[in-house]
Backbone bond lengths (Angstrom), bond angles and torsions (degrees), N, CA, C in turn:
res aa  C-N    CA-C-N  psi(-1)  N-CA   C-N-CA  omega(-1)  CA-C   N-CA-C  phi
1 X - - - 1.454 - - 1.528 109.31 -
2 X 1.289 115.66 138.36 1.456 122.18 179.19 1.529 108.41 -89.41
3 X 1.323 115.47 131.15 1.466 120.95 -179.50 1.532 110.72 -68.27
4 X 1.344 117.47 143.82 1.466 119.65 173.80 1.531 109.12 -59.93
5 X 1.309 116.74 139.65 1.459 121.03 -178.96 1.519 113.61 88.17
6 X 1.327 116.98 -6.41 1.466 120.45 178.37 1.520 110.15 -71.48
7 X 1.322 116.26 149.45 1.463 119.40 176.59 1.524 111.08 -64.91
8 X 1.336 117.74 -15.15 1.459 121.97 -178.79 1.521 113.08 -98.28
9 X 1.328 117.24 0.09 1.457 120.62 177.86 1.525 108.92 -61.77
10 X 1.305 116.49 131.60 1.463 121.23 178.33 1.522 114.39 87.46
11 X 1.341 117.55 -4.66 1.468 120.06 177.90 1.527 107.56 -79.25
12 X 1.322 118.26 126.95 1.467 119.61 -178.96 1.533 111.66 -68.41
13 X 1.329 114.84 156.76 1.462 120.18 176.88 1.525 109.56 -98.69
14 X 1.306 115.14 159.63 1.457 122.06 176.51 1.521 107.70 -128.69
15 X 1.317 116.56 159.27 1.458 121.69 178.34 1.525 107.58 -118.66
16 X 1.321 114.74 129.06 1.465 121.39 178.17 1.519 107.44 -113.62
17 X 1.323 117.17 127.76 1.460 121.41 178.96 1.520 109.20 -95.94
18 X 1.323 115.53 122.76 1.463 121.69 179.67 1.521 109.98 -78.81
19 X 1.324 116.99 166.49 1.469 121.58 -179.14 1.520 112.58 -58.13
20 X 1.328 116.51 -32.47 1.468 119.46 -178.58 1.528 112.45 -84.62
21 X 1.323 117.46 5.16 1.450 121.66 176.53 1.518 114.76 94.58
22 X 1.324 117.80 -13.36 1.464 119.57 177.62 1.523 109.72 -67.45
23 X 1.317 114.62 148.86 1.455 119.48 178.21 1.523 110.18 -111.65
24 X 1.313 114.83 138.35 1.449 121.71 -179.58 1.529 107.82 -121.07
25 X 1.340 116.01 127.93 1.467 120.46 177.38 1.525 108.58 -92.65
26 X 1.312 116.62 144.29 1.459 121.79 175.26 1.520 109.01 -152.34
27 X 1.310 114.38 160.64 1.466 119.11 176.84 1.516 109.66 -76.91
28 X 1.300 115.04 143.22 1.463 119.24 172.93 1.526 108.00 -70.48
29 X 1.286 116.68 171.73 1.461 121.68 -177.57 1.530 110.92 -67.28
30 X 1.332 114.40 140.00 1.459 120.67 174.68 1.523 107.99 -96.14
31 X 1.318 116.55 119.78 1.455 120.83 177.03 1.520 108.89 -92.26
32 X 1.304 116.32 137.59 1.459 120.68 -179.74 1.523 109.90 -70.01
33 X 1.321 116.90 137.74 1.461 119.18 176.51 1.525 110.08 -72.89
34 X 1.294 116.10 156.80 1.455 120.54 173.74 1.524 107.16 -78.78
35 X 1.336 118.28 128.51 1.466 119.88 -178.52 1.531 113.80 -53.39
36 X 1.321 116.57 -32.10 1.461 120.49 -179.60 1.529 111.86 -64.96
37 X 1.335 117.86 -21.59 1.460 122.54 -179.38 1.530 111.99 -83.68
38 X 1.321 117.16 -12.45 1.463 121.81 -176.80 1.522 110.22 -90.78
39 X 1.317 115.86 140.90 1.468 120.68 178.88 1.524 109.56 -69.44
40 X 1.317 116.20 127.96 1.462 122.23 -179.15 1.524 109.64 -70.73
41 X 1.350 116.03 132.03 1.463 120.16 -179.86 1.515 112.17 -120.98
42 X 1.319 118.20 -8.77 1.452 120.04 179.47 1.510 112.59 149.98
43 X 1.316 114.84 -171.33 1.464 123.02 -178.84 1.519 107.91 -134.06
44 X 1.309 116.03 144.24 1.470 121.69 174.32 1.518 107.22 -124.17
45 X 1.328 117.21 126.37 1.460 121.81 176.61 1.522 107.34 -92.96
46 X 1.321 116.18 121.86 1.457 121.89 -177.16 1.524 110.65 -67.27
47 X 1.326 115.39 129.32 1.462 122.33 175.20 1.523 108.32 -106.55
48 X 1.322 117.23 158.65 1.461 121.09 178.20 1.525 108.82 -55.62
49 X 1.310 116.94 132.19 1.454 121.91 178.40 1.519 114.78 86.65
50 X 1.341 118.06 -3.07 1.469 120.30 177.27 1.522 110.20 -62.19
51 X 1.327 114.70 145.57 1.468 121.46 174.26 1.520 107.27 -125.83
52 X 1.322 115.81 145.23 1.450 120.35 -176.09 1.530 112.36 -61.83
53 X 1.328 117.96 -36.67 1.458 119.06 179.01 1.526 111.52 -65.32
54 X 1.314 117.06 -36.37 1.467 119.71 178.76 1.525 111.64 -72.43
55 X 1.315 116.38 -35.08 1.465 120.06 176.07 1.530 109.34 -64.49
56 X 1.334 116.46 -42.83 1.466 120.96 178.41 1.523 110.75 -63.09
57 X 1.324 117.27 -40.89 1.474 120.36 178.40 1.523 110.26 -61.58
58 X 1.307 116.51 -39.50 1.468 120.66 -179.48 1.529 111.87 -66.84
59 X 1.328 116.91 -44.92 1.458 120.87 -173.53 1.521 114.19 -89.59
60 X 1.339 117.33 -30.84 1.465 120.85 -176.67 1.525 113.15 -113.05
61 X 1.336 116.72 -9.66 1.455 119.46 -178.15 1.513 113.37 77.86
62 X 1.342 117.85 11.17 1.464 122.01 -177.23 1.525 108.79 -153.06
63 X 1.341 118.44 115.79 1.466 119.99 -178.32 1.526 113.57 -64.43
64 X 1.331 117.54 -22.23 1.468 120.43 -179.76 1.526 112.62 -75.90
65 X 1.317 117.50 -3.54 1.465 121.47 177.46 1.533 112.38 -89.62
66 X 1.327 117.05 13.80 1.474 121.71 179.48 1.518 111.86 -52.73
67 X 1.312 117.06 -31.14 1.463 121.20 -177.40 1.530 112.03 -63.53
68 X 1.349 117.17 -25.74 1.472 119.13 176.94 1.530 110.65 -64.23
69 X 1.329 115.92 -38.46 1.463 120.50 178.75 1.533 109.33 -69.29
70 X 1.318 116.83 -41.27 1.469 120.32 177.72 1.525 110.38 -60.91
71 X 1.335 117.68 -45.12 1.467 121.12 178.24 1.517 111.61 -61.09
72 X 1.324 117.17 -43.37 1.468 121.59 -176.64 1.521 112.50 -68.10
73 X 1.344 116.64 -17.56 1.460 120.81 -178.21 1.529 112.90 -117.04
74 X 1.339 116.35 16.84 1.471 123.00 178.13 1.528 112.93 52.76
75 X 1.310 116.82 40.65 1.468 120.37 -177.09 1.518 110.80 -97.72
76 X 1.325 115.82 123.61 1.456 120.50 172.73 1.526 110.16 -88.48
77 X 1.318 117.17 -22.98 1.463 123.77 177.38 1.520 106.79 -117.54
78 X 1.329 118.68 91.99 1.471 120.89 -175.13 1.522 115.03 -52.64
79 X 1.322 118.31 -36.00 1.468 120.59 -178.51 1.529 111.71 -62.41
80 X 1.322 117.39 -24.85 1.463 120.04 -179.84 1.531 111.88 -65.92
81 X 1.326 117.08 -21.81 1.459 120.66 -177.60 1.527 113.12 -67.65
82 X 1.315 117.47 -27.12 1.462 120.43 -177.64 1.525 112.28 -109.37
83 X 1.315 117.54 10.16 1.467 121.45 -176.80 1.527 113.04 -70.21
84 X 1.329 117.67 -29.11 1.461 121.17 -175.29 1.529 110.37 -120.30
85 X 1.342 117.76 110.83 1.459 119.67 176.45 1.536 110.86 -57.86
86 X 1.318 115.26 143.38 1.458 120.72 -178.61 1.516 113.61 97.57
87 X 1.322 117.33 -15.43 1.461 119.81 179.12 1.523 109.02 -65.27
88 X 1.311 115.48 138.92 1.465 121.47 179.65 1.525 108.05 -96.96
89 X 1.333 115.70 119.66 1.456 121.41 179.19 1.516 110.36 -100.82
90 X 1.292 115.10 133.17 1.461 120.77 176.16 1.523 108.05 -78.20
91 X 1.316 116.75 129.52 1.457 122.94 175.29 1.528 106.07 -106.03
92 X 1.327 116.30 124.17 1.464 120.18 -175.09 1.520 110.59 -130.44
93 X 1.304 114.45 159.50 1.459 122.01 174.85 1.525 108.68 -91.74
94 X 1.322 117.65 164.58 1.462 120.50 -180.00 1.526 112.30 -63.29
95 X 1.330 115.52 161.51 1.461 120.94 174.75 1.514 109.91 -53.37
96 X 1.312 116.88 135.19 1.450 121.25 177.53 1.520 114.86 84.74
97 X 1.320 117.85 -7.59 1.466 120.13 179.34 1.517 109.15 -76.21
98 X 1.320 117.27 145.31 1.467 118.86 178.07 1.524 110.93 -67.22
99 X 1.312 116.15 153.42 1.470 121.42 178.72 1.520 109.02 -58.57
100 X 1.309 117.65 136.86 1.452 121.01 179.45 1.509 110.31 163.31
101 X 1.319 116.85 -159.25 1.451 121.33 -177.42 1.510 109.94 -105.39
102 X 1.321 115.54 149.87 1.456 121.26 174.64 1.514 108.73 -68.05
103 X 1.318 115.97 151.72 1.457 118.58 175.40 1.508 108.93 -71.32
104 X 1.275 117.35 164.86 1.472 120.73 -178.29 1.509 108.37 104.84
105 X 1.312 117.03 -133.40 1.455 121.18 -175.96 1.503 111.92 -93.00
106 X 1.297 114.74 171.84 1.460 121.19 176.34 1.505 109.65 -80.65
107 X 1.295 116.16 147.13 1.462 120.59 179.07 1.514 110.26 -70.83
108 X 1.327 115.60 143.91 1.468 119.34 173.99 1.510 108.27 -80.75
109 X 1.319 117.78 145.88 1.470 120.01 179.86 1.503 112.37 -64.01
């Protein structure tokens, strides 16, 4: 079962039949959303020592939602987002969410 709030929530499953007849279930591929399709919720300016999980906890109230920030900034390597202080990170809401602010804290300018 996929946990609510997981990046894999809503991804359909597929069944693969092995040569011996056994069937194996797996998730289909998750395609990254286009950042332009996500509702803008704010901006976070990276400070020295920032970590993506802590930024997610501040803006979404859950450190495991770091992947939302990675998706909103087209990052394949999430750690790269906090490597350079001063970088402006886009904070976005999930696909289909109404325009507004993420729950949790206010975005830093």
